[in-house]
All heavy atoms as TSV, in Angstrom:
chain	resi	resn	atom	element	x	y	z
A	1	MET	N	N	98.503	116.882	100.075
A	1	MET	CA	C	97.998	115.408	99.869
A	1	MET	C	C	97.823	115.119	98.413
A	1	MET	O	O	97.226	115.807	97.688
A	1	MET	CB	C	96.678	115.232	100.643
A	1	MET	CG	C	96.107	113.838	100.552
A	1	MET	SD	S	95.002	113.549	101.923
A	1	MET	CE	C	93.531	113.640	100.943
A	2	GLN	N	N	98.382	113.949	98.091
A	2	GLN	CA	C	98.204	113.512	96.563
A	2	GLN	C	C	96.922	112.913	96.354
A	2	GLN	O	O	96.469	111.931	97.143
A	2	GLN	CB	C	99.313	112.600	96.276
A	2	GLN	CG	C	99.465	112.286	94.849
A	2	GLN	CD	C	100.682	111.225	94.642
A	2	GLN	OE1	O	101.355	110.935	95.500
A	2	GLN	NE2	N	100.725	110.826	93.436
A	3	MET	N	N	96.203	113.234	95.267
A	3	MET	CA	C	94.976	112.641	94.927
A	3	MET	C	C	95.254	111.535	93.974
A	3	MET	O	O	96.075	111.647	93.022
A	3	MET	CB	C	94.099	113.665	94.335
A	3	MET	CG	C	93.727	114.827	95.199
A	3	MET	SD	S	92.782	114.263	96.678
A	3	MET	CE	C	91.204	113.869	95.985
A	4	THR	N	N	94.609	110.337	94.128
A	4	THR	CA	C	94.668	109.348	93.150
A	4	THR	C	C	93.396	108.955	92.552
A	4	THR	O	O	92.373	109.176	93.216
A	4	THR	CB	C	95.221	107.965	93.920
A	4	THR	OG1	O	94.357	107.660	94.859
A	4	THR	CG2	C	96.697	108.213	94.440
A	5	SER	N	N	93.340	108.460	91.414
A	5	SER	CA	C	92.099	108.189	90.734
A	5	SER	C	C	91.603	106.892	91.302
A	5	SER	O	O	92.280	106.128	91.935
A	5	SER	CB	C	92.280	108.070	89.176
A	5	SER	OG	O	93.028	106.881	88.923
A	6	GLY	N	N	90.396	106.632	91.007
A	6	GLY	CA	C	89.777	105.416	91.422
A	6	GLY	C	C	90.489	104.106	90.971
A	6	GLY	O	O	90.678	103.141	91.685
A	7	VAL	N	N	90.894	104.234	89.684
A	7	VAL	CA	C	91.574	103.051	89.136
A	7	VAL	C	C	93.093	102.815	89.798
A	7	VAL	O	O	93.421	101.715	90.161
A	7	VAL	CB	C	91.970	103.389	87.621
A	7	VAL	CG1	C	92.808	102.301	86.971
A	7	VAL	CG2	C	90.532	103.388	86.820
A	8	GLU	N	N	93.724	103.978	90.131
A	8	GLU	CA	C	94.976	103.807	90.713
A	8	GLU	C	C	94.831	103.177	92.160
A	8	GLU	O	O	95.499	102.390	92.615
A	8	GLU	CB	C	95.714	105.155	90.799
A	8	GLU	CG	C	96.256	105.666	89.522
A	8	GLU	CD	C	96.766	107.066	89.633
A	8	GLU	OE1	O	96.426	107.730	90.645
A	8	GLU	OE2	O	97.409	107.506	88.762
A	9	SER	N	N	93.758	103.616	92.840
A	9	SER	CA	C	93.566	103.085	94.120
A	9	SER	C	C	93.187	101.718	94.140
A	9	SER	O	O	93.650	100.925	94.956
A	9	SER	CB	C	92.384	103.929	94.720
A	9	SER	OG	O	91.891	103.541	95.976
A	10	LYS	N	N	92.402	101.248	93.242
A	10	LYS	CA	C	92.033	99.795	93.067
A	10	LYS	C	C	93.245	98.943	92.782
A	10	LYS	O	O	93.335	97.861	93.335
A	10	LYS	CB	C	90.956	99.706	91.973
A	10	LYS	CG	C	90.492	98.281	91.759
A	10	LYS	CD	C	89.309	98.189	90.764
A	10	LYS	CE	C	88.868	96.778	90.301
A	10	LYS	NZ	N	88.849	95.860	91.219
A	11	VAL	N	N	94.100	99.525	91.898
A	11	VAL	CA	C	95.287	98.672	91.509
A	11	VAL	C	C	96.199	98.514	92.781
A	11	VAL	O	O	96.831	97.592	93.054
A	11	VAL	CB	C	96.017	99.298	90.323
A	11	VAL	CG1	C	97.525	98.828	90.131
A	11	VAL	CG2	C	95.177	99.268	89.044
A	12	ARG	N	N	96.332	99.732	93.463
A	12	ARG	CA	C	97.155	99.682	94.670
A	12	ARG	C	C	96.660	98.682	95.674
A	12	ARG	O	O	97.402	97.957	96.197
A	12	ARG	CB	C	97.231	101.228	95.404
A	12	ARG	CG	C	98.108	101.202	96.512
A	12	ARG	CD	C	98.015	102.484	97.245
A	12	ARG	NE	N	96.730	102.654	97.795
A	12	ARG	CZ	C	96.008	103.759	97.733
A	12	ARG	NH1	N	96.562	104.840	97.237
A	12	ARG	NH2	N	94.761	103.870	98.292
A	13	ASP	N	N	95.248	98.742	95.845
A	13	ASP	CA	C	94.699	97.721	96.861
A	13	ASP	C	C	94.917	96.302	96.451
A	13	ASP	O	O	95.221	95.478	97.246
A	13	ASP	CB	C	93.330	98.035	97.088
A	13	ASP	CG	C	92.918	99.300	97.766
A	13	ASP	OD1	O	93.851	99.841	98.456
A	13	ASP	OD2	O	91.806	99.756	97.678
A	14	GLU	N	N	94.736	96.083	95.164
A	14	GLU	CA	C	94.967	94.654	94.545
A	14	GLU	C	C	96.479	94.226	94.821
A	14	GLU	O	O	96.715	93.104	95.124
A	14	GLU	CB	C	94.513	94.588	93.273
A	14	GLU	CG	C	93.061	94.653	93.026
A	14	GLU	CD	C	92.576	94.720	91.624
A	14	GLU	OE1	O	93.524	94.663	90.704
A	14	GLU	OE2	O	91.446	94.768	91.377
A	15	THR	N	N	97.359	95.206	94.616
A	15	THR	CA	C	98.932	94.934	94.782
A	15	THR	C	C	99.027	94.608	96.234
A	15	THR	O	O	99.745	93.616	96.540
A	15	THR	CB	C	99.602	96.160	94.276
A	15	THR	OG1	O	99.452	96.422	92.920
A	15	THR	CG2	C	101.112	95.845	94.413
A	16	TYR	N	N	98.617	95.479	97.225
A	16	TYR	CA	C	98.751	95.270	98.643
A	16	TYR	C	C	98.321	93.739	98.839
A	16	TYR	O	O	98.875	92.933	99.585
A	16	TYR	CB	C	98.096	96.212	99.346
A	16	TYR	CG	C	99.066	97.393	99.720
A	16	TYR	CD1	C	98.718	98.659	99.263
A	16	TYR	CD2	C	100.101	97.336	100.447
A	16	TYR	CE1	C	99.521	99.741	99.465
A	16	TYR	CE2	C	100.971	98.376	100.762
A	16	TYR	CZ	C	100.584	99.649	100.155
A	16	TYR	OH	O	101.457	100.618	100.525
A	17	THR	N	N	97.052	93.472	98.424
A	17	THR	CA	C	96.320	92.217	98.729
A	17	THR	C	C	97.180	91.075	98.263
A	17	THR	O	O	97.410	90.095	98.881
A	17	THR	CB	C	95.021	92.188	98.205
A	17	THR	OG1	O	94.236	93.310	98.763
A	17	THR	CG2	C	94.285	90.922	98.517
A	18	SER	N	N	97.695	91.220	97.010
A	18	SER	CA	C	98.501	90.158	96.396
A	18	SER	C	C	99.769	89.877	97.314
A	18	SER	O	O	100.207	88.784	97.556
A	18	SER	CB	C	98.877	90.582	95.016
A	18	SER	OG	O	99.789	89.647	94.413
A	19	ILE	N	N	100.489	90.903	97.651
A	19	ILE	CA	C	101.719	90.810	98.393
A	19	ILE	C	C	101.397	90.194	99.821
A	19	ILE	O	O	102.117	89.294	100.182
A	19	ILE	CB	C	102.425	92.161	98.544
A	19	ILE	CG1	C	102.914	92.604	97.141
A	19	ILE	CG2	C	103.512	92.057	99.493
A	19	ILE	CD1	C	103.404	94.095	97.110
A	20	ILE	N	N	100.350	90.712	100.356
A	20	ILE	CA	C	99.901	90.120	101.682
A	20	ILE	C	C	99.650	88.580	101.618
A	20	ILE	O	O	100.085	87.834	102.400
A	20	ILE	CB	C	98.770	90.912	102.254
A	20	ILE	CG1	C	99.198	92.324	102.639
A	20	ILE	CG2	C	98.203	90.114	103.489
A	20	ILE	CD1	C	98.040	93.329	102.897
A	21	GLU	N	N	98.889	88.286	100.577
A	21	GLU	CA	C	98.617	86.725	100.415
A	21	GLU	C	C	99.792	85.939	100.166
A	21	GLU	O	O	99.987	84.848	100.678
A	21	GLU	CB	C	97.562	86.617	99.292
A	21	GLU	CG	C	96.218	87.075	99.670
A	21	GLU	CD	C	95.621	86.522	100.903
A	21	GLU	OE1	O	95.732	85.268	101.097
A	21	GLU	OE2	O	95.065	87.331	101.752
A	22	HIS	N	N	100.731	86.489	99.325
A	22	HIS	CA	C	101.979	85.735	99.064
A	22	HIS	C	C	102.779	85.684	100.310
A	22	HIS	O	O	103.380	84.646	100.615
A	22	HIS	CB	C	102.765	86.619	97.967
A	22	HIS	CG	C	104.041	85.923	97.612
A	22	HIS	ND1	N	104.151	84.807	96.822
A	22	HIS	CD2	C	105.342	86.108	97.983
A	22	HIS	CE1	C	105.224	84.391	96.626
A	22	HIS	NE2	N	106.146	85.199	97.298
A	23	ALA	N	N	102.838	86.721	101.212
A	23	ALA	CA	C	103.619	86.711	102.385
A	23	ALA	C	C	103.064	85.598	103.294
A	23	ALA	O	O	103.715	84.980	103.964
A	23	ALA	CB	C	103.630	88.079	103.145
A	24	LYS	N	N	101.607	85.615	103.430
A	24	LYS	CA	C	101.117	84.572	104.285
A	24	LYS	C	C	101.388	83.167	103.845
A	24	LYS	O	O	101.630	82.225	104.663
A	24	LYS	CB	C	99.507	84.732	104.395
A	24	LYS	CG	C	99.232	86.037	105.173
A	24	LYS	CD	C	97.773	86.393	105.350
A	24	LYS	CE	C	96.692	85.567	104.706
A	24	LYS	NZ	N	95.395	86.202	104.831
A	25	ALA	N	N	101.361	82.900	102.453
A	25	ALA	CA	C	101.739	81.660	102.006
A	25	ALA	C	C	103.193	81.211	102.307
A	25	ALA	O	O	103.487	80.135	102.678
A	25	ALA	CB	C	101.429	81.597	100.509
A	26	GLN	N	N	104.109	82.202	102.233
A	26	GLN	CA	C	105.454	82.020	102.497
A	26	GLN	C	C	105.635	81.832	103.938
A	26	GLN	O	O	106.481	80.850	104.383
A	26	GLN	CB	C	106.274	83.202	102.020
A	26	GLN	CG	C	107.777	82.989	102.078
A	26	GLN	CD	C	108.226	81.960	101.085
A	26	GLN	OE1	O	107.759	81.950	99.911
A	26	GLN	NE2	N	109.157	81.231	101.457
A	27	ALA	N	N	104.962	82.365	104.874
A	27	ALA	CA	C	104.956	82.128	106.219
A	27	ALA	C	C	104.616	80.733	106.601
A	27	ALA	O	O	105.221	80.087	107.395
A	27	ALA	CB	C	104.197	83.083	106.926
A	28	ARG	N	N	103.495	80.168	105.858
A	28	ARG	CA	C	103.162	78.830	106.118
A	28	ARG	C	C	104.263	77.926	105.684
A	28	ARG	O	O	104.499	76.899	106.318
A	28	ARG	CB	C	101.806	78.488	105.340
A	28	ARG	CG	C	100.636	79.056	105.924
A	28	ARG	CD	C	99.399	78.557	105.325
A	28	ARG	NE	N	99.205	79.067	103.935
A	28	ARG	CZ	C	98.539	80.201	103.611
A	28	ARG	NH1	N	98.086	80.996	104.660
A	28	ARG	NH2	N	98.438	80.688	102.392
A	29	ARG	N	N	104.885	78.158	104.586
A	29	ARG	CA	C	106.034	77.335	104.173
A	29	ARG	C	C	107.158	77.359	105.203
A	29	ARG	O	O	107.781	76.200	105.534
A	29	ARG	CB	C	106.597	77.748	102.779
A	29	ARG	CG	C	105.724	77.386	101.555
A	29	ARG	CD	C	106.447	77.739	100.406
A	29	ARG	NE	N	105.460	78.050	99.203
A	29	ARG	CZ	C	105.140	79.282	99.029
A	29	ARG	NH1	N	105.575	80.347	99.743
A	29	ARG	NH2	N	104.227	79.532	98.137
A	30	TYR	N	N	107.434	78.544	105.733
A	30	TYR	CA	C	108.497	78.555	106.686
A	30	TYR	C	C	108.158	77.836	107.959
A	30	TYR	O	O	108.860	76.995	108.572
A	30	TYR	CB	C	108.867	79.935	107.093
A	30	TYR	CG	C	109.671	80.779	106.109
A	30	TYR	CD1	C	109.341	82.062	105.707
A	30	TYR	CD2	C	110.807	80.140	105.434
A	30	TYR	CE1	C	110.122	82.794	104.767
A	30	TYR	CE2	C	111.585	80.888	104.563
A	30	TYR	CZ	C	111.248	82.154	104.185
A	30	TYR	OH	O	111.991	82.822	103.280
A	31	ALA	N	N	106.947	77.929	108.407
A	31	ALA	CA	C	106.486	77.342	109.614
A	31	ALA	C	C	106.418	75.831	109.439
A	31	ALA	O	O	106.616	75.052	110.346
A	31	ALA	CB	C	105.095	77.729	109.904
A	32	ALA	N	N	106.233	75.347	108.205
A	32	ALA	CA	C	106.222	73.845	107.979
A	32	ALA	C	C	107.618	73.330	108.055
A	32	ALA	O	O	107.705	72.077	108.209
A	32	ALA	CB	C	105.687	73.592	106.552
A	33	LEU	N	N	108.613	74.100	108.071
A	33	LEU	CA	C	109.963	73.563	108.256
A	33	LEU	C	C	110.216	72.973	109.724
A	33	LEU	O	O	111.104	72.129	109.862
A	33	LEU	CB	C	111.041	74.684	108.006
A	33	LEU	CG	C	111.120	75.222	106.641
A	33	LEU	CD1	C	112.063	76.293	106.555
A	33	LEU	CD2	C	111.591	74.119	105.631
A	34	ASP	N	N	109.331	73.418	110.574
A	34	ASP	CA	C	109.356	72.980	111.895
A	34	ASP	C	C	110.760	73.118	112.593
A	34	ASP	O	O	111.276	72.141	113.281
A	34	ASP	CB	C	108.856	71.572	111.979
A	34	ASP	CG	C	108.223	71.212	113.301
A	34	ASP	OD1	O	107.766	71.979	114.015
A	34	ASP	OD2	O	108.419	69.948	113.748
A	35	THR	N	N	111.315	74.213	112.350
A	35	THR	CA	C	112.581	74.462	113.074
A	35	THR	C	C	112.499	75.837	113.658
A	35	THR	O	O	111.546	76.652	113.390
A	35	THR	CB	C	113.840	74.558	111.952
A	35	THR	OG1	O	113.560	75.632	111.098
A	35	THR	CG2	C	113.978	73.293	111.386
A	36	ARG	N	N	113.325	76.204	114.525
A	36	ARG	CA	C	113.324	77.543	115.226
A	36	ARG	C	C	113.529	78.603	114.157
A	36	ARG	O	O	112.947	79.709	114.235
A	36	ARG	CB	C	114.459	77.556	116.311
A	36	ARG	CG	C	114.664	79.077	116.902
A	36	ARG	CD	C	115.663	78.986	117.889
A	36	ARG	NE	N	115.413	78.059	118.959
A	36	ARG	CZ	C	115.232	78.448	120.204
A	36	ARG	NH1	N	115.405	79.695	120.671
A	36	ARG	NH2	N	115.036	77.539	121.190
A	37	GLU	N	N	114.365	78.352	113.192
A	37	GLU	CA	C	114.583	79.353	112.130
A	37	GLU	C	C	113.406	79.535	111.330
A	37	GLU	O	O	113.058	80.661	110.937
A	37	GLU	CB	C	115.816	78.948	111.336
A	37	GLU	CG	C	117.186	79.005	112.002
A	37	GLU	CD	C	117.451	77.714	112.742
A	37	GLU	OE1	O	116.726	76.779	112.757
A	37	GLU	OE2	O	118.526	77.762	113.506
A	38	GLY	N	N	112.717	78.461	111.026
A	38	GLY	CA	C	111.474	78.536	110.284
A	38	GLY	C	C	110.408	79.318	111.004
A	38	GLY	O	O	109.710	80.145	110.300
A	39	ARG	N	N	110.294	78.994	112.218
A	39	ARG	CA	C	109.237	79.687	112.924
A	39	ARG	C	C	109.660	81.236	113.173
A	39	ARG	O	O	108.738	82.091	113.014
A	39	ARG	CB	C	109.034	79.131	114.388
A	39	ARG	CG	C	108.424	77.861	114.331
A	39	ARG	CD	C	108.078	77.435	115.751
A	39	ARG	NE	N	109.089	77.183	116.690
A	39	ARG	CZ	C	109.911	76.094	116.704
A	39	ARG	NH1	N	109.616	75.095	115.958
A	39	ARG	NH2	N	110.906	75.946	117.523
A	40	THR	N	N	111.003	81.560	113.350
A	40	THR	CA	C	111.312	82.914	113.344
A	40	THR	C	C	111.026	83.664	111.976
A	40	THR	O	O	110.556	84.817	112.044
A	40	THR	CB	C	112.831	83.005	113.666
A	40	THR	OG1	O	113.107	82.341	114.999
A	40	THR	CG2	C	113.231	84.374	113.767
A	41	ALA	N	N	111.407	82.973	110.944
A	41	ALA	CA	C	111.054	83.595	109.708
A	41	ALA	C	C	109.602	83.800	109.388
A	41	ALA	O	O	109.228	84.752	108.855
A	41	ALA	CB	C	111.757	82.664	108.582
A	42	ALA	N	N	108.837	82.745	109.796
A	42	ALA	CA	C	107.466	82.881	109.619
A	42	ALA	C	C	106.824	84.097	110.445
A	42	ALA	O	O	105.938	84.870	109.987
A	42	ALA	CB	C	106.794	81.608	110.214
A	43	VAL	N	N	107.380	84.312	111.650
A	43	VAL	CA	C	106.829	85.402	112.383
A	43	VAL	C	C	107.235	86.719	111.754
A	43	VAL	O	O	106.437	87.597	111.605
A	43	VAL	CB	C	107.307	85.317	113.860
A	43	VAL	CG1	C	107.236	86.636	114.587
A	43	VAL	CG2	C	106.749	84.133	114.587
A	44	ALA	N	N	108.514	86.804	111.237
A	44	ALA	CA	C	108.951	88.048	110.629
A	44	ALA	C	C	108.083	88.393	109.343
A	44	ALA	O	O	107.702	89.507	109.082
A	44	ALA	CB	C	110.414	87.816	110.240
A	45	VAL	N	N	107.770	87.333	108.612
A	45	VAL	CA	C	107.015	87.489	107.408
A	45	VAL	C	C	105.509	87.910	107.761
A	45	VAL	O	O	104.918	88.767	107.153
A	45	VAL	CB	C	107.076	86.268	106.551
A	45	VAL	CG1	C	106.004	86.360	105.366
A	45	VAL	CG2	C	108.329	85.985	105.962
A	46	LEU	N	N	105.026	87.394	108.850
A	46	LEU	CA	C	103.611	87.759	109.196
A	46	LEU	C	C	103.617	89.158	109.737
A	46	LEU	O	O	102.666	89.835	109.574
A	46	LEU	CB	C	103.101	86.739	110.266
A	46	LEU	CG	C	102.750	85.382	109.664
A	46	LEU	CD1	C	102.405	84.373	110.886
A	46	LEU	CD2	C	101.713	85.426	108.627
A	47	ARG	N	N	104.678	89.546	110.422
A	47	ARG	CA	C	104.685	90.938	110.860
A	47	ARG	C	C	104.811	91.923	109.707
A	47	ARG	O	O	104.172	92.983	109.637
A	47	ARG	CB	C	105.805	91.161	111.688
A	47	ARG	CG	C	105.751	90.642	113.202
A	47	ARG	CD	C	106.997	91.022	113.939
A	47	ARG	NE	N	106.787	90.452	115.311
A	47	ARG	CZ	C	107.830	90.004	116.143
A	47	ARG	NH1	N	108.983	90.188	115.807
A	47	ARG	NH2	N	107.546	89.441	117.297
A	48	PHE	N	N	105.569	91.515	108.673
A	48	PHE	CA	C	105.559	92.361	107.414
A	48	PHE	C	C	104.206	92.448	106.867
A	48	PHE	O	O	103.781	93.481	106.341
A	48	PHE	CB	C	106.626	91.687	106.489
A	48	PHE	CG	C	106.684	92.260	105.095
A	48	PHE	CD1	C	107.161	93.645	104.886
A	48	PHE	CD2	C	106.008	91.564	104.038
A	48	PHE	CE1	C	107.076	94.092	103.692
A	48	PHE	CE2	C	106.054	92.127	102.759
A	48	PHE	CZ	C	106.566	93.401	102.554
A	49	ALA	N	N	103.536	91.298	106.775
A	49	ALA	CA	C	102.154	91.301	106.093
A	49	ALA	C	C	101.272	92.214	106.970
A	49	ALA	O	O	100.482	92.941	106.384
A	49	ALA	CB	C	101.620	89.904	106.044
A	50	ARG	N	N	101.371	92.148	108.277
A	50	ARG	CA	C	100.567	93.009	109.071
A	50	ARG	C	C	100.859	94.469	108.919
A	50	ARG	O	O	99.943	95.283	108.834
A	50	ARG	CB	C	100.772	92.634	110.652
A	50	ARG	CG	C	99.775	93.286	111.566
A	50	ARG	CD	C	99.998	92.982	113.085
A	50	ARG	NE	N	100.243	91.579	113.212
A	50	ARG	CZ	C	101.153	91.134	114.119
A	50	ARG	NH1	N	101.913	91.945	114.874
A	50	ARG	NH2	N	101.396	89.807	114.147
A	51	SER	N	N	102.144	94.791	108.772
A	51	SER	CA	C	102.407	96.189	108.511
A	51	SER	C	C	101.870	96.674	107.209
A	51	SER	O	O	101.459	97.815	107.036
A	51	SER	CB	C	103.939	96.382	108.538
A	51	SER	OG	O	104.621	95.871	107.485
A	52	LEU	N	N	101.927	95.795	106.196
A	52	LEU	CA	C	101.339	96.144	104.997
A	52	LEU	C	C	99.823	96.309	104.902
A	52	LEU	O	O	99.150	97.236	104.392
A	52	LEU	CB	C	101.586	95.134	103.880
A	52	LEU	CG	C	103.041	95.056	103.215
A	52	LEU	CD1	C	103.154	93.991	102.209
A	52	LEU	CD2	C	103.400	96.467	102.631
A	53	ARG	N	N	99.080	95.469	105.763
A	53	ARG	CA	C	97.755	95.627	105.892
A	53	ARG	C	C	97.380	96.911	106.581
A	53	ARG	O	O	96.481	97.674	106.156
A	53	ARG	CB	C	97.168	94.412	106.709
A	53	ARG	CG	C	96.542	93.394	105.891
A	53	ARG	CD	C	95.676	92.483	106.842
A	53	ARG	NE	N	96.337	92.037	108.139
A	53	ARG	CZ	C	97.122	90.990	108.206
A	53	ARG	NH1	N	97.482	90.210	107.236
A	53	ARG	NH2	N	97.606	90.732	109.474
A	54	ALA	N	N	98.101	97.307	107.569
A	54	ALA	CA	C	97.977	98.538	108.370
A	54	ALA	C	C	98.107	99.749	107.333
A	54	ALA	O	O	97.437	100.666	107.318
A	54	ALA	CB	C	98.805	98.685	109.568
A	55	ARG	N	N	99.212	99.636	106.549
A	55	ARG	CA	C	99.506	100.758	105.628
A	55	ARG	C	C	98.412	100.825	104.585
A	55	ARG	O	O	97.944	101.945	104.217
A	55	ARG	CB	C	100.773	100.535	104.879
A	55	ARG	CG	C	101.190	101.582	103.897
A	55	ARG	CD	C	102.572	101.407	103.213
A	55	ARG	NE	N	103.488	101.345	104.151
A	55	ARG	CZ	C	104.805	100.952	104.051
A	55	ARG	NH1	N	105.117	100.609	102.861
A	55	ARG	NH2	N	105.751	101.077	104.919
A	56	ARG	N	N	97.893	99.760	104.010
A	56	ARG	CA	C	96.750	99.739	103.101
A	56	ARG	C	C	95.569	100.335	103.639
A	56	ARG	O	O	94.911	101.179	103.035
A	56	ARG	CB	C	96.533	98.287	102.619
A	56	ARG	CG	C	95.378	98.250	101.578
A	56	ARG	CD	C	94.965	96.930	101.343
A	56	ARG	NE	N	94.484	96.235	102.571
A	56	ARG	CZ	C	94.205	94.980	102.655
A	56	ARG	NH1	N	94.424	94.147	101.745
A	56	ARG	NH2	N	93.763	94.400	103.862
A	57	ASN	N	N	95.301	100.022	104.957
A	57	ASN	CA	C	94.100	100.532	105.514
A	57	ASN	C	C	94.248	102.035	105.830
A	57	ASN	O	O	93.247	102.820	105.729
A	57	ASN	CB	C	93.819	99.873	106.910
A	57	ASN	CG	C	93.471	98.337	106.678
A	57	ASN	OD1	O	92.983	98.013	105.525
A	57	ASN	ND2	N	93.574	97.473	107.617
A	58	ARG	N	N	95.470	102.463	106.123
A	58	ARG	CA	C	95.658	104.005	106.372
A	58	ARG	C	C	95.488	104.666	105.106
A	58	ARG	O	O	94.857	105.709	105.018
A	58	ARG	CB	C	97.068	104.143	106.988
A	58	ARG	CG	C	97.247	104.415	108.435
A	58	ARG	CD	C	98.486	105.029	108.795
A	58	ARG	NE	N	99.647	104.529	108.082
A	58	ARG	CZ	C	100.359	103.475	108.268
A	58	ARG	NH1	N	100.013	102.668	109.340
A	58	ARG	NH2	N	101.413	103.173	107.607
A	59	LEU	N	N	96.024	104.076	104.048
A	59	LEU	CA	C	95.850	104.853	102.764
A	59	LEU	C	C	94.441	104.816	102.201
A	59	LEU	O	O	94.088	105.750	101.567
A	59	LEU	CB	C	96.817	104.122	101.725
A	59	LEU	CG	C	98.303	104.322	101.839
A	59	LEU	CD1	C	99.027	103.464	100.900
A	59	LEU	CD2	C	98.638	105.812	101.782
A	60	GLY	N	N	93.720	103.838	102.598
A	60	GLY	CA	C	92.265	103.657	102.165
A	60	GLY	C	C	91.383	104.590	102.962
A	60	GLY	O	O	90.295	104.867	102.509
A	61	ALA	N	N	91.780	104.960	104.075
A	61	ALA	CA	C	90.940	105.693	105.104
A	61	ALA	C	C	90.810	107.191	104.695
A	61	ALA	O	O	91.508	107.687	103.935
A	61	ALA	CB	C	91.438	105.610	106.473
């Protein structure tokens, strides 16, 4: 198992948080298109964000 310093862990958490927030904003933009393709893209982006949240939580545990 690889050990990370507190600083590396904090940077990693902030990076994950930033990417997740960006993905959620992008999903809102896609959903606002009000088309089937927009909704499909929004769902895909939200699934990606959920997978990142799960990975972040696993790494932090």
